[in-house]
Structure formats: C-alpha cells, structure tokens
N, CA, C and O atoms as CSV, one atom per row, in Angstrom:
chain,resi,resn,atom,element,x,y,z
A,1,MET,N,N,-5.642,-91.262,83.465
A,1,MET,CA,C,-6.895,-91.672,82.861
A,1,MET,C,C,-7.147,-90.873,81.591
A,1,MET,O,O,-6.835,-89.685,81.510
A,2,LEU,N,N,-7.697,-91.526,80.643
A,2,LEU,CA,C,-8.058,-90.897,79.378
A,2,LEU,C,C,-9.397,-91.468,78.949
A,2,LEU,O,O,-9.531,-92.679,78.769
A,3,CYS,N,N,-10.372,-90.615,78.787
A,3,CYS,CA,C,-11.713,-91.037,78.368
A,3,CYS,C,C,-12.289,-92.101,79.302
A,3,CYS,O,O,-13.004,-93.002,78.864
A,4,GLY,N,N,-11.972,-91.986,80.587
A,4,GLY,CA,C,-12.505,-92.933,81.557
A,4,GLY,C,C,-11.759,-94.255,81.625
A,4,GLY,O,O,-12.157,-95.151,82.368
A,5,LEU,N,N,-10.694,-94.386,80.866
A,5,LEU,CA,C,-9.909,-95.623,80.867
A,5,LEU,C,C,-8.644,-95.432,81.704
A,5,LEU,O,O,-8.047,-94.356,81.687
A,6,GLY,N,N,-8.241,-96.451,82.422
A,6,GLY,CA,C,-6.996,-96.419,83.175
A,6,GLY,C,C,-5.837,-96.912,82.322
A,6,GLY,O,O,-6.030,-97.352,81.188
A,7,TYR,N,N,-4.630,-96.835,82.876
A,7,TYR,CA,C,-3.437,-97.277,82.154
A,7,TYR,C,C,-3.553,-98.727,81.681
A,7,TYR,O,O,-3.223,-99.034,80.536
A,8,ARG,N,N,-4.012,-99.605,82.545
A,8,ARG,CA,C,-4.091,-101.030,82.177
A,8,ARG,C,C,-5.057,-101.263,81.022
A,8,ARG,O,O,-4.778,-102.066,80.133
A,9,GLN,N,N,-6.188,-100.569,81.030
A,9,GLN,CA,C,-7.159,-100.729,79.945
A,9,GLN,C,C,-6.596,-100.193,78.627
A,9,GLN,O,O,-6.790,-100.798,77.573
A,10,ILE,N,N,-5.911,-99.073,78.691
A,10,ILE,CA,C,-5.325,-98.495,77.476
A,10,ILE,C,C,-4.227,-99.411,76.948
A,10,ILE,O,O,-4.170,-99.681,75.749
A,11,CYS,N,N,-3.366,-99.884,77.823
A,11,CYS,CA,C,-2.291,-100.791,77.403
A,11,CYS,C,C,-2.862,-102.083,76.838
A,11,CYS,O,O,-2.303,-102.648,75.898
A,12,GLY,N,N,-3.962,-102.551,77.397
A,12,GLY,CA,C,-4.609,-103.755,76.884
A,12,GLY,C,C,-5.149,-103.548,75.485
A,12,GLY,O,O,-5.157,-104.474,74.675
A,13,SER,N,N,-5.602,-102.335,75.195
A,13,SER,CA,C,-6.127,-102.029,73.867
A,13,SER,C,C,-5.016,-101.834,72.851
A,13,SER,O,O,-5.186,-102.149,71.673
A,14,MET,N,N,-3.882,-101.317,73.299
A,14,MET,CA,C,-2.780,-101.014,72.385
A,14,MET,C,C,-1.830,-102.198,72.228
A,14,MET,O,O,-0.987,-102.189,71.331
A,15,HIS,N,N,-1.946,-103.192,73.058
A,15,HIS,CA,C,-1.218,-104.464,73.001
A,15,HIS,C,C,0.291,-104.362,73.123
A,15,HIS,O,O,0.868,-105.059,73.958
A,16,ASN,N,N,0.952,-103.544,72.351
A,16,ASN,CA,C,2.410,-103.553,72.342
A,16,ASN,C,C,2.971,-102.333,73.067
A,16,ASN,O,O,3.921,-101.715,72.587
A,17,ILE,N,N,2.394,-101.975,74.221
A,17,ILE,CA,C,2.887,-100.846,74.995
A,17,ILE,C,C,2.840,-101.227,76.475
A,17,ILE,O,O,1.891,-101.864,76.935
A,18,THR,N,N,3.864,-100.833,77.202
A,18,THR,CA,C,3.907,-101.121,78.630
A,18,THR,C,C,3.215,-100.008,79.402
A,18,THR,O,O,2.937,-98.941,78.853
A,19,ILE,N,N,2.941,-100.258,80.668
A,19,ILE,CA,C,2.338,-99.220,81.502
A,19,ILE,C,C,3.290,-98.037,81.632
A,19,ILE,O,O,2.844,-96.890,81.608
A,20,SER,N,N,4.576,-98.285,81.768
A,20,SER,CA,C,5.526,-97.178,81.882
A,20,SER,C,C,5.598,-96.396,80.565
A,20,SER,O,O,5.741,-95.173,80.581
A,21,GLY,N,N,5.501,-97.090,79.434
A,21,GLY,CA,C,5.473,-96.401,78.140
A,21,GLY,C,C,4.222,-95.552,77.994
A,21,GLY,O,O,4.269,-94.442,77.465
A,22,CYS,N,N,3.124,-96.074,78.459
A,22,CYS,CA,C,1.863,-95.344,78.427
A,22,CYS,C,C,1.957,-94.103,79.313
A,22,CYS,O,O,1.495,-93.028,78.928
A,23,SER,N,N,2.542,-94.245,80.477
A,23,SER,CA,C,2.712,-93.128,81.392
A,23,SER,C,C,3.584,-92.042,80.784
A,23,SER,O,O,3.270,-90.857,80.896
A,24,ARG,N,N,4.681,-92.438,80.138
A,24,ARG,CA,C,5.556,-91.465,79.471
A,24,ARG,C,C,4.820,-90.749,78.343
A,24,ARG,O,O,4.991,-89.546,78.143
A,25,MET,N,N,3.998,-91.501,77.607
A,25,MET,CA,C,3.235,-90.914,76.510
A,25,MET,C,C,2.260,-89.862,77.053
A,25,MET,O,O,2.147,-88.778,76.481
A,26,PHE,N,N,1.557,-90.166,78.149
A,26,PHE,CA,C,0.637,-89.206,78.741
A,26,PHE,C,C,1.380,-87.979,79.263
A,26,PHE,O,O,0.922,-86.850,79.089
A,27,ALA,N,N,2.543,-88.208,79.912
A,27,ALA,CA,C,3.317,-87.085,80.445
A,27,ALA,C,C,3.774,-86.168,79.320
A,27,ALA,O,O,3.712,-84.945,79.451
A,28,ARG,N,N,4.226,-86.744,78.228
A,28,ARG,CA,C,4.665,-85.939,77.082
A,28,ARG,C,C,3.479,-85.183,76.479
A,28,ARG,O,O,3.612,-84.013,76.120
A,29,GLY,N,N,2.338,-85.831,76.366
A,29,GLY,CA,C,1.144,-85.172,75.863
A,29,GLY,C,C,0.747,-83.995,76.738
A,29,GLY,O,O,0.376,-82.935,76.234
A,30,TYR,N,N,0.825,-84.185,78.051
A,30,TYR,CA,C,0.505,-83.097,78.977
A,30,TYR,C,C,1.469,-81.935,78.788
A,30,TYR,O,O,1.049,-80.778,78.767
A,31,GLU,N,N,2.756,-82.232,78.651
A,31,GLU,CA,C,3.753,-81.178,78.431
A,31,GLU,C,C,3.430,-80.387,77.170
A,31,GLU,O,O,3.499,-79.158,77.167
A,32,LEU,N,N,3.078,-81.094,76.102
A,32,LEU,CA,C,2.763,-80.412,74.843
A,32,LEU,C,C,1.523,-79.534,74.985
A,32,LEU,O,O,1.503,-78.396,74.514
A,33,LEU,N,N,0.491,-80.069,75.635
A,33,LEU,CA,C,-0.750,-79.309,75.779
A,33,LEU,C,C,-0.595,-78.111,76.703
A,33,LEU,O,O,-1.226,-77.077,76.483
A,34,SER,N,N,0.230,-78.235,77.728
A,34,SER,CA,C,0.403,-77.125,78.662
A,34,SER,C,C,1.487,-76.143,78.229
A,34,SER,O,O,1.734,-75.156,78.922
A,35,SER,N,N,2.134,-76.396,77.101
A,35,SER,CA,C,3.212,-75.525,76.632
A,35,SER,C,C,2.712,-74.181,76.114
A,35,SER,O,O,3.488,-73.232,76.003
A,36,GLY,N,N,1.422,-74.093,75.797
A,36,GLY,CA,C,0.883,-72.844,75.263
A,36,GLY,C,C,1.041,-72.726,73.764
A,36,GLY,O,O,0.645,-71.712,73.188
A,37,ASN,N,N,1.600,-73.717,73.120
A,37,ASN,CA,C,1.763,-73.696,71.672
A,37,ASN,C,C,0.377,-73.763,71.021
A,37,ASN,O,O,-0.383,-74.695,71.285
A,38,PRO,N,N,0.045,-72.787,70.175
A,38,PRO,CA,C,-1.297,-72.765,69.556
A,38,PRO,C,C,-1.635,-74.019,68.766
A,38,PRO,O,O,-2.808,-74.351,68.600
A,39,MET,N,N,-0.622,-74.714,68.281
A,39,MET,CA,C,-0.865,-75.921,67.509
A,39,MET,C,C,-1.581,-76.987,68.345
A,39,MET,O,O,-2.305,-77.819,67.798
A,40,TYR,N,N,-1.380,-76.964,69.670
A,40,TYR,CA,C,-1.956,-77.977,70.537
A,40,TYR,C,C,-3.171,-77.470,71.316
A,40,TYR,O,O,-3.781,-78.236,72.062
A,41,GLN,N,N,-3.531,-76.201,71.159
A,41,GLN,CA,C,-4.600,-75.604,71.963
A,41,GLN,C,C,-5.955,-76.280,71.777
A,41,GLN,O,O,-6.715,-76.404,72.738
A,42,SER,N,N,-6.265,-76.711,70.585
A,42,SER,CA,C,-7.603,-77.237,70.307
A,42,SER,C,C,-7.715,-78.757,70.439
A,42,SER,O,O,-8.753,-79.327,70.103
A,43,VAL,N,N,-6.682,-79.408,70.912
A,43,VAL,CA,C,-6.681,-80.875,70.990
A,43,VAL,C,C,-7.826,-81.401,71.855
A,43,VAL,O,O,-8.537,-82.321,71.451
A,44,PHE,N,N,-8.007,-80.818,73.049
A,44,PHE,CA,C,-9.076,-81.303,73.932
A,44,PHE,C,C,-10.446,-81.124,73.312
A,44,PHE,O,O,-11.300,-82.005,73.416
A,45,ASP,N,N,-10.664,-79.969,72.655
A,45,ASP,CA,C,-11.948,-79.741,72.012
A,45,ASP,C,C,-12.196,-80.760,70.891
A,45,ASP,O,O,-13.308,-81.267,70.741
A,46,GLU,N,N,-11.168,-81.050,70.122
A,46,GLU,CA,C,-11.305,-82.029,69.047
A,46,GLU,C,C,-11.567,-83.428,69.591
A,46,GLU,O,O,-12.403,-84.159,69.059
A,47,LEU,N,N,-10.847,-83.805,70.660
A,47,LEU,CA,C,-11.053,-85.110,71.268
A,47,LEU,C,C,-12.450,-85.211,71.881
A,47,LEU,O,O,-13.096,-86.256,71.792
A,48,ALA,N,N,-12.906,-84.148,72.491
A,48,ALA,CA,C,-14.244,-84.149,73.087
A,48,ALA,C,C,-15.298,-84.352,71.996
A,48,ALA,O,O,-16.309,-85.017,72.224
A,49,GLY,N,N,-15.066,-83.784,70.822
A,49,GLY,CA,C,-16.002,-83.957,69.711
A,49,GLY,C,C,-16.018,-85.375,69.190
A,49,GLY,O,O,-17.042,-85.831,68.682
A,50,LEU,N,N,-14.907,-86.085,69.303
A,50,LEU,CA,C,-14.815,-87.471,68.833
A,50,LEU,C,C,-15.454,-88.454,69.798
A,50,LEU,O,O,-15.891,-89.529,69.388
A,51,SER,N,N,-15.513,-88.097,71.080
A,51,SER,CA,C,-15.994,-89.046,72.077
A,51,SER,C,C,-17.501,-88.957,72.313
A,51,SER,O,O,-17.997,-89.454,73.324
A,52,VAL,N,N,-18.213,-88.346,71.418
A,52,VAL,CA,C,-19.666,-88.198,71.591
A,52,VAL,C,C,-20.362,-89.508,71.327
A,52,VAL,O,O,-21.587,-89.586,71.422
C-alpha cells in the first residue's frame, strides 16, 4: 500500500504497469530506503509533505 492505495489502484492509475511490476518497484524502493544511504533518508518526509 502507498498513500492508502492498493496495488490494483496504483496499477490502474499508471496504466502500463502490471501488479508484479508494481510489487517489484515497491520492493526495490523499500530496499533503497532501508539501505541507510543518506540520499534516501528524507524521502518519506518529502512524500508526507506532498500528500497534505
């Protein structure tokens, strides 16, 4: 889930992506965010600011 949306809703919005592609994208994003790399540390804060 991302911003309260499930895989099907996200794929429906992106049109040209499969559920498995969406799942891989989320898994890769999680790996990047949990890697401890400072470049990715503020991503959640920035996204939270956009979803207001």
